[in-house]
N, C-alpha and C positions, 0 to 999 in steps of 0.2 A: 365485500366482507369487512366488518368493522375492525378497527385497530385492536379492540379487546379480544375479538375472536382470533385474530392473527396471533396475538401473544399466547392465548390458550392453546392454539394449534401447535405452535413452536414448542411450548413446554411439554405437551403430551407426546410429541414426536421424539423428544429427548429421553423421556422416561422409559425404562425397560422393566420387564417383569422381574421380581425378586428371584424367581427360579433361574432366569437367564444370567442374572448378576452373580448368583451363588455358583452356578455352573462355570462361569468364566473365572471367578476368583479361586475355584477349586482346582484349576489346571495346575500342573506342576510349575513351581517357580523356576525361572531360567537359572541354570547352574551359575552364571556369572553374578547372580544376585544372592547366592547362598554364601554364608560365612561359616567358619568352624571355630569352636572353642572347646576347651576341656571343662567338663563338669562332672563331679562325682567319679573321677577316674576314667570317664568315657569322653570321646570326642563326639560332639553333636553338631548338626547343621542347623542353622537358623537364618532368618531373614532380618536384616536391620530395619529399624523403625522407618528410616527415610526411604527405603525401598518399598516397604509396605504402603507408604503414602502414595508412591508412584503407581502401584497396582490399583489402589483405591481410586485415584484420579482417573486412571484409564478405564476401569471396568464399572465404577460406581459413581459416576459424575454427580456432583452436588452433595456428596457425603459430608457429614458433620461429626464433630468430636467434642466432647466436653468432659471435664473432670467433675465427677459427682460428689466425691468426698475424699478427704485426706485425714487419716487417723494415725495415731502412734500407739502401738501395742507391744509390750514386751521387748522394747528396743528395736522394733521394726516400724518402718514407715509403710503404711498400707494405703494405696491410692485406688479408687474406683472410678472407672471411666464409662462413658456411654458413646458408642459409635452408631450414628443414625444414617440410613441410606434411603433417599427418596426413590420410589419406584411406582409402577402402575397401581399397585395394591395400596399405596399410601406410604407413610414413613415407617420403616422397619428398623428396630434398633436391637443391639446386643450390648450387655454390660460385662465388664471383666475387671479383675483386680490385678495389681502388681505390688510386689513388696520388696523392700531392700533394708538391710541393716542400717540403722540411723548413724552408726559410727563407722561408716564405710571407709575403708582405706585402700580402695582400688580405683579403677577407671570410673570417671563420672562422679556424680553425687547421688545421694539416696533418692531424692525426688525425681530427678530426670531418669534414673535407671528404673524406678518403679513405674513411672509414666510410660516409658518405652515398653516395658513388659506388659502393662495393661493394654496399651494400644494394639500390640501384636496379638495378644490373647483375644481381644474383642474382634479384631479382623479375622482371626482363625475361626471364630464362631460363625462367620460368613463364608468360611471355606479357605481363606488365604493361608497357604502353608500348613493346613490342618494335618496333612499326612506326615509332616516333620515330627509331630508329637509321638508318632509310633516308634521312634528310634529306640 
């Protein structure tokens, strides 16, 4: 077997079906990875961006993430991202937005908070923590 065929075989063995990846990402998030915050008078559960990355690393090896646009509209910073996952079917991607007040006076800054939101929303479109939005 040539070196080229070995490389192709290794790559194809690592790729999984998008159905299997989504099935795994759709599993409930471990309770130790869930955080709580108050929003609109309610306590909500969410997954932190850095934990979302760990789930993507585990279940969607080779995933990629890019910021597609950054806009300012009505005092809000709006960031659009694309999350791409290589799989047997090819590269599948989902895009999502995150927004934050530009004059943020809370934890973090407007761009990192908007990016965190957008990343988690894009990951949820692949199933990660999607059930948490039913709260």
